[in-house]
PyMOL commands that place a pseudoatom at each C-alpha (Angstrom):
pseudoatom trace, name=CA, resn=UNK, resi=1, chain=A, elem=C, hetatm=0, pos=[9.140, -15.948, -26.706]
pseudoatom trace, name=CA, resn=UNK, resi=2, chain=A, elem=C, hetatm=0, pos=[10.389, -13.256, -24.299]
pseudoatom trace, name=CA, resn=UNK, resi=3, chain=A, elem=C, hetatm=0, pos=[8.109, -11.717, -21.719]
pseudoatom trace, name=CA, resn=UNK, resi=4, chain=A, elem=C, hetatm=0, pos=[6.616, -8.354, -22.691]
pseudoatom trace, name=CA, resn=UNK, resi=5, chain=A, elem=C, hetatm=0, pos=[8.291, -5.321, -21.163]
pseudoatom trace, name=CA, resn=UNK, resi=6, chain=A, elem=C, hetatm=0, pos=[5.764, -3.338, -19.086]
pseudoatom trace, name=CA, resn=UNK, resi=7, chain=A, elem=C, hetatm=0, pos=[7.902, -0.219, -19.531]
pseudoatom trace, name=CA, resn=UNK, resi=8, chain=A, elem=C, hetatm=0, pos=[7.113, -0.256, -23.250]
pseudoatom trace, name=CA, resn=UNK, resi=9, chain=A, elem=C, hetatm=0, pos=[4.088, 1.880, -22.456]
pseudoatom trace, name=CA, resn=UNK, resi=10, chain=A, elem=C, hetatm=0, pos=[4.352, 5.639, -21.866]
pseudoatom trace, name=CA, resn=UNK, resi=11, chain=A, elem=C, hetatm=0, pos=[4.811, 6.716, -18.224]
pseudoatom trace, name=CA, resn=UNK, resi=12, chain=A, elem=C, hetatm=0, pos=[1.456, 8.512, -18.289]
pseudoatom trace, name=CA, resn=UNK, resi=13, chain=A, elem=C, hetatm=0, pos=[-0.318, 5.228, -19.042]
pseudoatom trace, name=CA, resn=UNK, resi=14, chain=A, elem=C, hetatm=0, pos=[1.659, 3.374, -16.370]
pseudoatom trace, name=CA, resn=UNK, resi=15, chain=A, elem=C, hetatm=0, pos=[0.898, 5.967, -13.677]
pseudoatom trace, name=CA, resn=UNK, resi=16, chain=A, elem=C, hetatm=0, pos=[-2.828, 5.888, -14.552]
pseudoatom trace, name=CA, resn=UNK, resi=17, chain=A, elem=C, hetatm=0, pos=[-2.743, 2.077, -14.453]
pseudoatom trace, name=CA, resn=UNK, resi=18, chain=A, elem=C, hetatm=0, pos=[-1.195, 2.324, -10.982]
pseudoatom trace, name=CA, resn=UNK, resi=19, chain=A, elem=C, hetatm=0, pos=[-4.041, 4.614, -9.937]
pseudoatom trace, name=CA, resn=UNK, resi=20, chain=A, elem=C, hetatm=0, pos=[-6.653, 2.110, -11.130]
pseudoatom trace, name=CA, resn=UNK, resi=21, chain=A, elem=C, hetatm=0, pos=[-4.894, -0.845, -9.481]
pseudoatom trace, name=CA, resn=UNK, resi=22, chain=A, elem=C, hetatm=0, pos=[-4.701, 0.982, -6.138]
pseudoatom trace, name=CA, resn=UNK, resi=23, chain=A, elem=C, hetatm=0, pos=[-8.328, 2.069, -6.473]
pseudoatom trace, name=CA, resn=UNK, resi=24, chain=A, elem=C, hetatm=0, pos=[-9.257, -1.575, -7.021]
pseudoatom trace, name=CA, resn=UNK, resi=25, chain=A, elem=C, hetatm=0, pos=[-7.302, -2.629, -3.926]
pseudoatom trace, name=CA, resn=UNK, resi=26, chain=A, elem=C, hetatm=0, pos=[-9.032, 0.044, -1.851]
pseudoatom trace, name=CA, resn=UNK, resi=27, chain=A, elem=C, hetatm=0, pos=[-12.413, -0.981, -3.252]
pseudoatom trace, name=CA, resn=UNK, resi=28, chain=A, elem=C, hetatm=0, pos=[-11.749, -4.604, -2.304]
pseudoatom trace, name=CA, resn=UNK, resi=29, chain=A, elem=C, hetatm=0, pos=[-10.791, -3.481, 1.202]
pseudoatom trace, name=CA, resn=UNK, resi=30, chain=A, elem=C, hetatm=0, pos=[-14.081, -1.591, 1.480]
pseudoatom trace, name=CA, resn=UNK, resi=31, chain=A, elem=C, hetatm=0, pos=[-15.936, -4.670, 0.227]
pseudoatom trace, name=CA, resn=UNK, resi=32, chain=A, elem=C, hetatm=0, pos=[-14.286, -6.787, 2.928]
pseudoatom trace, name=CA, resn=UNK, resi=33, chain=A, elem=C, hetatm=0, pos=[-15.266, -4.175, 5.512]
pseudoatom trace, name=CA, resn=UNK, resi=34, chain=A, elem=C, hetatm=0, pos=[-18.836, -3.419, 4.476]
pseudoatom trace, name=CA, resn=UNK, resi=35, chain=A, elem=C, hetatm=0, pos=[-19.779, -6.531, 2.494]
pseudoatom trace, name=CA, resn=UNK, resi=36, chain=A, elem=C, hetatm=0, pos=[-18.109, -9.276, 4.513]
pseudoatom trace, name=CA, resn=UNK, resi=37, chain=A, elem=C, hetatm=0, pos=[-18.097, -7.457, 7.857]
pseudoatom trace, name=CA, resn=UNK, resi=38, chain=A, elem=C, hetatm=0, pos=[-14.368, -7.419, 8.637]
pseudoatom trace, name=CA, resn=UNK, resi=39, chain=A, elem=C, hetatm=0, pos=[-13.478, -4.407, 10.756]
pseudoatom trace, name=CA, resn=UNK, resi=40, chain=A, elem=C, hetatm=0, pos=[-10.072, -2.893, 9.953]
pseudoatom trace, name=CA, resn=UNK, resi=41, chain=A, elem=C, hetatm=0, pos=[-7.562, -2.459, 12.741]
pseudoatom trace, name=CA, resn=UNK, resi=42, chain=A, elem=C, hetatm=0, pos=[-5.493, 0.743, 13.143]
pseudoatom trace, name=CA, resn=UNK, resi=43, chain=A, elem=C, hetatm=0, pos=[-2.612, -0.742, 11.154]
pseudoatom trace, name=CA, resn=UNK, resi=44, chain=A, elem=C, hetatm=0, pos=[-5.010, -1.681, 8.339]
pseudoatom trace, name=CA, resn=UNK, resi=45, chain=A, elem=C, hetatm=0, pos=[-6.255, 1.899, 8.272]
pseudoatom trace, name=CA, resn=UNK, resi=46, chain=A, elem=C, hetatm=0, pos=[-2.678, 3.201, 7.997]
pseudoatom trace, name=CA, resn=UNK, resi=47, chain=A, elem=C, hetatm=0, pos=[-2.083, 0.860, 5.051]
pseudoatom trace, name=CA, resn=UNK, resi=48, chain=A, elem=C, hetatm=0, pos=[-5.250, 2.162, 3.405]
pseudoatom trace, name=CA, resn=UNK, resi=49, chain=A, elem=C, hetatm=0, pos=[-4.015, 5.725, 3.805]
pseudoatom trace, name=CA, resn=UNK, resi=50, chain=A, elem=C, hetatm=0, pos=[-0.737, 4.736, 2.160]
pseudoatom trace, name=CA, resn=UNK, resi=51, chain=A, elem=C, hetatm=0, pos=[-2.613, 3.144, -0.768]
pseudoatom trace, name=CA, resn=UNK, resi=52, chain=A, elem=C, hetatm=0, pos=[-4.775, 6.270, -1.089]
pseudoatom trace, name=CA, resn=UNK, resi=53, chain=A, elem=C, hetatm=0, pos=[-1.639, 8.418, -1.269]
pseudoatom trace, name=CA, resn=UNK, resi=54, chain=A, elem=C, hetatm=0, pos=[-0.032, 6.059, -3.814]
pseudoatom trace, name=CA, resn=UNK, resi=55, chain=A, elem=C, hetatm=0, pos=[-3.225, 6.191, -5.900]
pseudoatom trace, name=CA, resn=UNK, resi=56, chain=A, elem=C, hetatm=0, pos=[-3.283, 9.997, -5.727]
pseudoatom trace, name=CA, resn=UNK, resi=57, chain=A, elem=C, hetatm=0, pos=[0.352, 10.227, -6.835]
pseudoatom trace, name=CA, resn=UNK, resi=58, chain=A, elem=C, hetatm=0, pos=[-0.462, 7.872, -9.723]
pseudoatom trace, name=CA, resn=UNK, resi=59, chain=A, elem=C, hetatm=0, pos=[-3.475, 9.964, -10.714]
pseudoatom trace, name=CA, resn=UNK, resi=60, chain=A, elem=C, hetatm=0, pos=[-1.632, 13.286, -10.479]
pseudoatom trace, name=CA, resn=UNK, resi=61, chain=A, elem=C, hetatm=0, pos=[1.346, 11.906, -12.417]
pseudoatom trace, name=CA, resn=UNK, resi=62, chain=A, elem=C, hetatm=0, pos=[-0.969, 10.411, -15.026]
pseudoatom trace, name=CA, resn=UNK, resi=63, chain=A, elem=C, hetatm=0, pos=[-2.836, 13.672, -15.531]
pseudoatom trace, name=CA, resn=UNK, resi=64, chain=A, elem=C, hetatm=0, pos=[0.361, 15.722, -15.440]
pseudoatom trace, name=CA, resn=UNK, resi=65, chain=A, elem=C, hetatm=0, pos=[2.165, 13.491, -17.971]
pseudoatom trace, name=CA, resn=UNK, resi=66, chain=A, elem=C, hetatm=0, pos=[5.589, 14.618, -16.693]
pseudoatom trace, name=CA, resn=UNK, resi=67, chain=A, elem=C, hetatm=0, pos=[8.881, 14.606, -18.516]
pseudoatom trace, name=CA, resn=UNK, resi=68, chain=A, elem=C, hetatm=0, pos=[11.833, 12.514, -17.406]
pseudoatom trace, name=CA, resn=UNK, resi=69, chain=A, elem=C, hetatm=0, pos=[12.588, 14.598, -14.314]
pseudoatom trace, name=CA, resn=UNK, resi=70, chain=A, elem=C, hetatm=0, pos=[8.951, 14.519, -13.234]
pseudoatom trace, name=CA, resn=UNK, resi=71, chain=A, elem=C, hetatm=0, pos=[8.713, 10.766, -13.741]
pseudoatom trace, name=CA, resn=UNK, resi=72, chain=A, elem=C, hetatm=0, pos=[11.734, 10.300, -11.508]
pseudoatom trace, name=CA, resn=UNK, resi=73, chain=A, elem=C, hetatm=0, pos=[10.329, 12.730, -8.914]
pseudoatom trace, name=CA, resn=UNK, resi=74, chain=A, elem=C, hetatm=0, pos=[6.939, 11.025, -8.785]
pseudoatom trace, name=CA, resn=UNK, resi=75, chain=A, elem=C, hetatm=0, pos=[8.639, 7.634, -8.622]
pseudoatom trace, name=CA, resn=UNK, resi=76, chain=A, elem=C, hetatm=0, pos=[10.834, 8.681, -5.690]
pseudoatom trace, name=CA, resn=UNK, resi=77, chain=A, elem=C, hetatm=0, pos=[7.681, 9.862, -3.908]
pseudoatom trace, name=CA, resn=UNK, resi=78, chain=A, elem=C, hetatm=0, pos=[6.088, 6.484, -4.649]
pseudoatom trace, name=CA, resn=UNK, resi=79, chain=A, elem=C, hetatm=0, pos=[9.131, 4.718, -3.179]
pseudoatom trace, name=CA, resn=UNK, resi=80, chain=A, elem=C, hetatm=0, pos=[8.802, 6.730, 0.027]
pseudoatom trace, name=CA, resn=UNK, resi=81, chain=A, elem=C, hetatm=0, pos=[5.069, 5.994, 0.298]
pseudoatom trace, name=CA, resn=UNK, resi=82, chain=A, elem=C, hetatm=0, pos=[5.495, 2.289, -0.421]
pseudoatom trace, name=CA, resn=UNK, resi=83, chain=A, elem=C, hetatm=0, pos=[8.303, 2.059, 2.126]
pseudoatom trace, name=CA, resn=UNK, resi=84, chain=A, elem=C, hetatm=0, pos=[6.011, 3.597, 4.745]
pseudoatom trace, name=CA, resn=UNK, resi=85, chain=A, elem=C, hetatm=0, pos=[3.017, 1.422, 3.860]
pseudoatom trace, name=CA, resn=UNK, resi=86, chain=A, elem=C, hetatm=0, pos=[5.173, -1.662, 3.466]
pseudoatom trace, name=CA, resn=UNK, resi=87, chain=A, elem=C, hetatm=0, pos=[6.713, -1.100, 6.882]
pseudoatom trace, name=CA, resn=UNK, resi=88, chain=A, elem=C, hetatm=0, pos=[3.267, -1.054, 8.485]
pseudoatom trace, name=CA, resn=UNK, resi=89, chain=A, elem=C, hetatm=0, pos=[2.212, -4.148, 6.518]
pseudoatom trace, name=CA, resn=UNK, resi=90, chain=A, elem=C, hetatm=0, pos=[5.413, -5.971, 7.503]
pseudoatom trace, name=CA, resn=UNK, resi=91, chain=A, elem=C, hetatm=0, pos=[4.931, -5.028, 11.160]
pseudoatom trace, name=CA, resn=UNK, resi=92, chain=A, elem=C, hetatm=0, pos=[1.357, -6.333, 11.047]
pseudoatom trace, name=CA, resn=UNK, resi=93, chain=A, elem=C, hetatm=0, pos=[2.489, -9.541, 9.344]
pseudoatom trace, name=CA, resn=UNK, resi=94, chain=A, elem=C, hetatm=0, pos=[4.997, -10.052, 12.171]
pseudoatom trace, name=CA, resn=UNK, resi=95, chain=A, elem=C, hetatm=0, pos=[2.252, -9.414, 14.738]
pseudoatom trace, name=CA, resn=UNK, resi=96, chain=A, elem=C, hetatm=0, pos=[0.099, -12.029, 13.025]
pseudoatom trace, name=CA, resn=UNK, resi=97, chain=A, elem=C, hetatm=0, pos=[2.887, -14.611, 13.118]
pseudoatom trace, name=CA, resn=UNK, resi=98, chain=A, elem=C, hetatm=0, pos=[3.834, -13.798, 16.716]
pseudoatom trace, name=CA, resn=UNK, resi=99, chain=A, elem=C, hetatm=0, pos=[0.784, -12.192, 18.345]
pseudoatom trace, name=CA, resn=UNK, resi=100, chain=A, elem=C, hetatm=0, pos=[1.297, -10.245, 21.564]
pseudoatom trace, name=CA, resn=UNK, resi=101, chain=A, elem=C, hetatm=0, pos=[0.206, -11.853, 24.801]
pseudoatom trace, name=CA, resn=UNK, resi=102, chain=A, elem=C, hetatm=0, pos=[-2.982, -9.860, 25.200]
pseudoatom trace, name=CA, resn=UNK, resi=103, chain=A, elem=C, hetatm=0, pos=[-6.076, -11.385, 26.718]
pseudoatom trace, name=CA, resn=UNK, resi=104, chain=A, elem=C, hetatm=0, pos=[-8.403, -9.248, 24.611]
pseudoatom trace, name=CA, resn=UNK, resi=105, chain=A, elem=C, hetatm=0, pos=[-8.322, -6.882, 21.676]
pseudoatom trace, name=CA, resn=UNK, resi=106, chain=A, elem=C, hetatm=0, pos=[-6.898, -3.448, 22.259]
pseudoatom trace, name=CA, resn=UNK, resi=107, chain=A, elem=C, hetatm=0, pos=[-8.757, -0.186, 21.742]
pseudoatom trace, name=CA, resn=UNK, resi=108, chain=A, elem=C, hetatm=0, pos=[-9.661, 1.110, 18.282]
pseudoatom trace, name=CA, resn=UNK, resi=109, chain=A, elem=C, hetatm=0, pos=[-7.980, 3.994, 16.480]
pseudoatom trace, name=CA, resn=UNK, resi=110, chain=A, elem=C, hetatm=0, pos=[-10.758, 6.490, 17.279]
pseudoatom trace, name=CA, resn=UNK, resi=111, chain=A, elem=C, hetatm=0, pos=[-10.494, 5.748, 20.998]
pseudoatom trace, name=CA, resn=UNK, resi=112, chain=A, elem=C, hetatm=0, pos=[-6.706, 6.115, 20.946]
pseudoatom trace, name=CA, resn=UNK, resi=113, chain=A, elem=C, hetatm=0, pos=[-6.864, 9.512, 19.218]
pseudoatom trace, name=CA, resn=UNK, resi=114, chain=A, elem=C, hetatm=0, pos=[-9.642, 10.779, 21.493]
pseudoatom trace, name=CA, resn=UNK, resi=115, chain=A, elem=C, hetatm=0, pos=[-7.903, 9.565, 24.637]
pseudoatom trace, name=CA, resn=UNK, resi=116, chain=A, elem=C, hetatm=0, pos=[-4.261, 10.315, 23.892]
pseudoatom trace, name=CA, resn=UNK, resi=117, chain=A, elem=C, hetatm=0, pos=[-4.180, 12.689, 20.923]
pseudoatom trace, name=CA, resn=UNK, resi=118, chain=A, elem=C, hetatm=0, pos=[-2.723, 11.957, 17.508]
pseudoatom trace, name=CA, resn=UNK, resi=119, chain=A, elem=C, hetatm=0, pos=[0.920, 12.458, 18.541]
pseudoatom trace, name=CA, resn=UNK, resi=120, chain=A, elem=C, hetatm=0, pos=[0.710, 9.709, 21.176]
pseudoatom trace, name=CA, resn=UNK, resi=121, chain=A, elem=C, hetatm=0, pos=[-1.748, 7.490, 19.268]
pseudoatom trace, name=CA, resn=UNK, resi=122, chain=A, elem=C, hetatm=0, pos=[0.487, 7.016, 16.207]
pseudoatom trace, name=CA, resn=UNK, resi=123, chain=A, elem=C, hetatm=0, pos=[3.327, 5.275, 18.084]
pseudoatom trace, name=CA, resn=UNK, resi=124, chain=A, elem=C, hetatm=0, pos=[0.741, 3.103, 19.857]
pseudoatom trace, name=CA, resn=UNK, resi=125, chain=A, elem=C, hetatm=0, pos=[-0.666, 2.029, 16.496]
pseudoatom trace, name=CA, resn=UNK, resi=126, chain=A, elem=C, hetatm=0, pos=[2.739, 0.826, 15.332]
pseudoatom trace, name=CA, resn=UNK, resi=127, chain=A, elem=C, hetatm=0, pos=[3.011, -1.323, 18.426]
pseudoatom trace, name=CA, resn=UNK, resi=128, chain=A, elem=C, hetatm=0, pos=[-0.295, -2.828, 17.323]
pseudoatom trace, name=CA, resn=UNK, resi=129, chain=A, elem=C, hetatm=0, pos=[-3.324, -3.919, 19.236]
pseudoatom trace, name=CA, resn=UNK, resi=130, chain=A, elem=C, hetatm=0, pos=[-4.870, -7.301, 19.811]
pseudoatom trace, name=CA, resn=UNK, resi=131, chain=A, elem=C, hetatm=0, pos=[-7.022, -7.099, 16.708]
pseudoatom trace, name=CA, resn=UNK, resi=132, chain=A, elem=C, hetatm=0, pos=[-4.035, -6.232, 14.487]
pseudoatom trace, name=CA, resn=UNK, resi=133, chain=A, elem=C, hetatm=0, pos=[-2.680, -9.716, 15.129]
pseudoatom trace, name=CA, resn=UNK, resi=134, chain=A, elem=C, hetatm=0, pos=[-5.934, -11.455, 14.194]
pseudoatom trace, name=CA, resn=UNK, resi=135, chain=A, elem=C, hetatm=0, pos=[-6.128, -13.230, 10.837]
pseudoatom trace, name=CA, resn=UNK, resi=136, chain=A, elem=C, hetatm=0, pos=[-9.761, -12.989, 9.749]
pseudoatom trace, name=CA, resn=UNK, resi=137, chain=A, elem=C, hetatm=0, pos=[-9.361, -13.664, 6.017]
pseudoatom trace, name=CA, resn=UNK, resi=138, chain=A, elem=C, hetatm=0, pos=[-6.809, -15.448, 3.845]
pseudoatom trace, name=CA, resn=UNK, resi=139, chain=A, elem=C, hetatm=0, pos=[-6.296, -16.082, 0.146]
pseudoatom trace, name=CA, resn=UNK, resi=140, chain=A, elem=C, hetatm=0, pos=[-3.734, -18.624, -1.057]
pseudoatom trace, name=CA, resn=UNK, resi=141, chain=A, elem=C, hetatm=0, pos=[-2.515, -18.906, 2.522]
pseudoatom trace, name=CA, resn=UNK, resi=142, chain=A, elem=C, hetatm=0, pos=[-1.697, -15.207, 2.892]
pseudoatom trace, name=CA, resn=UNK, resi=143, chain=A, elem=C, hetatm=0, pos=[-3.499, -12.772, 5.179]
pseudoatom trace, name=CA, resn=UNK, resi=144, chain=A, elem=C, hetatm=0, pos=[-4.679, -9.312, 4.162]
pseudoatom trace, name=CA, resn=UNK, resi=145, chain=A, elem=C, hetatm=0, pos=[-1.543, -7.799, 5.712]
pseudoatom trace, name=CA, resn=UNK, resi=146, chain=A, elem=C, hetatm=0, pos=[0.632, -10.241, 3.745]
pseudoatom trace, name=CA, resn=UNK, resi=147, chain=A, elem=C, hetatm=0, pos=[-1.125, -9.341, 0.487]
pseudoatom trace, name=CA, resn=UNK, resi=148, chain=A, elem=C, hetatm=0, pos=[-0.807, -5.673, 1.328]
pseudoatom trace, name=CA, resn=UNK, resi=149, chain=A, elem=C, hetatm=0, pos=[2.942, -6.150, 1.787]
pseudoatom trace, name=CA, resn=UNK, resi=150, chain=A, elem=C, hetatm=0, pos=[3.161, -7.975, -1.563]
pseudoatom trace, name=CA, resn=UNK, resi=151, chain=A, elem=C, hetatm=0, pos=[1.324, -5.078, -3.244]
pseudoatom trace, name=CA, resn=UNK, resi=152, chain=A, elem=C, hetatm=0, pos=[3.549, -2.452, -1.618]
pseudoatom trace, name=CA, resn=UNK, resi=153, chain=A, elem=C, hetatm=0, pos=[6.626, -4.365, -2.777]
pseudoatom trace, name=CA, resn=UNK, resi=154, chain=A, elem=C, hetatm=0, pos=[5.198, -4.572, -6.315]
pseudoatom trace, name=CA, resn=UNK, resi=155, chain=A, elem=C, hetatm=0, pos=[4.508, -0.826, -6.389]
pseudoatom trace, name=CA, resn=UNK, resi=156, chain=A, elem=C, hetatm=0, pos=[7.995, -0.178, -5.012]
pseudoatom trace, name=CA, resn=UNK, resi=157, chain=A, elem=C, hetatm=0, pos=[9.509, -2.308, -7.793]
pseudoatom trace, name=CA, resn=UNK, resi=158, chain=A, elem=C, hetatm=0, pos=[7.379, -0.417, -10.320]
pseudoatom trace, name=CA, resn=UNK, resi=159, chain=A, elem=C, hetatm=0, pos=[8.670, 2.897, -8.963]
pseudoatom trace, name=CA, resn=UNK, resi=160, chain=A, elem=C, hetatm=0, pos=[12.250, 1.625, -8.994]
pseudoatom trace, name=CA, resn=UNK, resi=161, chain=A, elem=C, hetatm=0, pos=[11.802, 0.519, -12.603]
pseudoatom trace, name=CA, resn=UNK, resi=162, chain=A, elem=C, hetatm=0, pos=[10.456, 3.951, -13.533]
pseudoatom trace, name=CA, resn=UNK, resi=163, chain=A, elem=C, hetatm=0, pos=[13.483, 5.572, -11.901]
pseudoatom trace, name=CA, resn=UNK, resi=164, chain=A, elem=C, hetatm=0, pos=[15.912, 3.254, -13.691]
pseudoatom trace, name=CA, resn=UNK, resi=165, chain=A, elem=C, hetatm=0, pos=[14.169, 3.820, -17.032]
pseudoatom trace, name=CA, resn=UNK, resi=166, chain=A, elem=C, hetatm=0, pos=[14.316, 7.548, -16.360]
pseudoatom trace, name=CA, resn=UNK, resi=167, chain=A, elem=C, hetatm=0, pos=[10.882, 8.100, -17.877]
pseudoatom trace, name=CA, resn=UNK, resi=168, chain=A, elem=C, hetatm=0, pos=[11.933, 6.610, -21.210]
pseudoatom trace, name=CA, resn=UNK, resi=169, chain=A, elem=C, hetatm=0, pos=[9.892, 4.000, -23.027]
pseudoatom trace, name=CA, resn=UNK, resi=170, chain=A, elem=C, hetatm=0, pos=[11.599, 0.970, -24.516]
pseudoatom trace, name=CA, resn=UNK, resi=171, chain=A, elem=C, hetatm=0, pos=[11.400, 0.281, -28.238]
pseudoatom trace, name=CA, resn=UNK, resi=172, chain=A, elem=C, hetatm=0, pos=[8.511, -1.847, -29.457]
pseudoatom trace, name=CA, resn=UNK, resi=173, chain=A, elem=C, hetatm=0, pos=[9.229, -5.573, -29.715]
pseudoatom trace, name=CA, resn=UNK, resi=174, chain=A, elem=C, hetatm=0, pos=[9.709, -6.879, -33.230]
for i in range(1, 174): cmd.bond("trace and resi %d" % i, "trace and resi %d" % (i + 1))
show_as sticks, trace
zoom trace
């Protein structure tokens, strides 16, 4: 029996499903922060912003119910957002595998922005701080940053599939 084709469903449904999946990921991140007590590092916050933007694109596209050109446009935007979020997640995963030689954790995002301004703080965030390299939680051997990267890759593949399908649905299986 062949696997079901997820692109059988209309693009509107798929974009709304993406919105709900990203909302669930963000909710789980908030649970880890407020329920478990894990404080997010600046790179984690950047990944959250990327997931918020992906969720918003999914919601807007789902409400808009675009035609083929709109589906491709929204999907290209999703590819850009997932590339940005995935880059941050990959950088953090590298930091976790090869942490910098810092004796203590670096300053938080709020301190960096207050002290240096946003224009200087953003490049500092991509270099990471001591706490960005810490692995405080794992599931199936992967850290939060690793799972974030997996999710960004999955959303990127979804967007690529939407582009390749051109907003068309496939015929129903018989």
